[in-house]
C-alpha positions as a Markdown table, in Angstrom:
| # | Residue | x | y | z |
|---|---|---|---|---|
| 1 | Met | 10.4 | 20.1 | 3.3 |
| 2 | Pro | 7.0 | 18.0 | 3.4 |
| 3 | Val | 6.9 | 14.3 | 1.4 |
| 4 | Thr | 5.2 | 14.7 | -1.3 |
| 5 | Glu | 6.0 | 10.7 | -2.4 |
| 6 | Leu | 5.5 | 7.7 | -0.1 |
| 7 | Pro | 8.5 | 5.6 | -0.5 |
| 8 | Ala | 8.7 | 2.1 | -0.1 |
| 9 | Gly | 8.3 | 0.5 | 2.8 |
| 10 | Leu | 5.2 | -0.5 | 5.7 |
| 11 | Trp | 3.9 | 2.5 | 6.7 |
| 12 | Thr | 1.7 | 2.7 | 10.3 |
| 13 | Gly | -0.7 | 6.1 | 11.0 |
| 14 | Gln | -1.8 | 8.4 | 13.4 |
| 15 | Leu | -3.7 | 11.4 | 13.7 |
| 16 | Arg | -2.4 | 14.5 | 16.0 |
| 17 | Leu | -4.4 | 17.2 | 17.0 |
| 18 | Gly | -1.8 | 19.5 | 18.8 |
| 19 | Asp | -1.2 | 16.9 | 22.5 |
| 20 | Trp | -3.6 | 14.3 | 21.3 |
| 21 | Thr | -3.0 | 11.5 | 19.3 |
| 22 | Leu | -5.8 | 8.8 | 18.2 |
| 23 | Glu | -5.2 | 5.9 | 15.8 |
| 24 | Leu | -6.4 | 5.7 | 13.1 |
| 25 | Pro | -9.2 | 2.5 | 12.2 |
| 26 | Pro | -7.8 | -0.5 | 10.5 |
| 27 | Leu | -8.3 | -1.1 | 7.3 |
| 28 | Pro | -10.9 | -3.3 | 6.0 |
| 29 | Ala | -9.4 | -6.8 | 4.7 |
| 30 | Asp | -11.2 | -6.4 | 1.2 |
| 31 | Leu | -9.5 | -3.3 | 0.3 |
| 32 | Val | -8.7 | -2.9 | -3.2 |
| 33 | Pro | -5.0 | -2.3 | -3.6 |
| 34 | Ala | -4.5 | 0.9 | -4.9 |
| 35 | Lys | -1.9 | 1.3 | -8.1 |
| 36 | Trp | 0.1 | 4.1 | -9.8 |
| 37 | Arg | 2.5 | 5.0 | -11.8 |
| 38 | Arg | 5.9 | 6.9 | -10.9 |
| 39 | Arg | 8.4 | 8.1 | -13.2 |
| 40 | Gly | 7.2 | 5.6 | -15.7 |
| 41 | Leu | 6.4 | 2.6 | -12.8 |
| 42 | Pro | 3.5 | 1.0 | -11.4 |
| 43 | Trp | 3.7 | 1.0 | -7.7 |
| 44 | Phe | 0.7 | -0.1 | -5.1 |
| 45 | Ala | -0.7 | 0.4 | -1.7 |
| 46 | Lys | -2.4 | -2.1 | -0.4 |
| 47 | Ala | -4.0 | -2.8 | 3.7 |
| 48 | Val | -1.4 | -5.5 | 5.7 |
| 49 | Pro | -3.1 | -8.3 | 6.8 |
| 50 | Asp | -2.8 | -9.7 | 10.3 |
| 51 | Arg | -1.6 | -6.2 | 12.0 |
| 52 | Gly | -4.7 | -6.6 | 14.3 |
| 53 | Gln | -6.8 | -3.2 | 15.1 |
| 54 | Glu | -3.7 | -0.9 | 13.6 |
| 55 | Phe | -3.4 | 0.9 | 10.4 |
| 56 | Ala | -1.3 | -0.3 | 8.5 |
| 57 | Leu | 0.0 | -0.1 | 4.8 |
| 58 | Gln | 2.1 | -1.5 | 2.5 |
| 59 | Val | 4.1 | 0.7 | -0.4 |
| 60 | Ala | 5.9 | -0.9 | -2.9 |
| 61 | Arg | 6.7 | -0.9 | -6.7 |
| 62 | Thr | 5.5 | -3.5 | -8.4 |
| 63 | Asp | 7.8 | -6.5 | -9.8 |
| 64 | Leu | 7.5 | -6.8 | -13.5 |
| 65 | Val | 8.2 | -10.1 | -14.2 |
| 66 | Arg | 6.1 | -11.2 | -11.5 |
| 67 | Ala | 3.1 | -9.3 | -12.7 |
| 68 | Val | 3.7 | -10.4 | -16.7 |
| 69 | Thr | 4.6 | -14.0 | -15.7 |
| 70 | Ser | 0.4 | -13.2 | -13.5 |
| 71 | Val | -1.2 | -12.3 | -16.3 |
| 72 | Thr | 0.6 | -15.1 | -18.6 |
| 73 | Arg | -0.6 | -18.0 | -16.9 |
| 74 | Arg | -4.4 | -16.0 | -16.9 |
| 75 | Leu | -3.9 | -16.0 | -20.8 |
| 76 | Lys | -3.3 | -19.2 | -21.4 |
| 77 | Pro | -6.2 | -21.9 | -22.1 |
């Protein structure tokens, strides 16, 4: 059964074509995190720093308390 949603966690990847396996290129350091909603909750995927030449994504649900605190901190004069 195909996976339609990435569960939370650290994801690495390879391109597999039959017997051939190629490593995916590393993600750019300045790549903006992807954001979406799943079942009404905010999620994100971002490049993992310090993984060298490895393709790596961190997928997780956004911590709502931390996000609200960040927004209110930016709104204060």
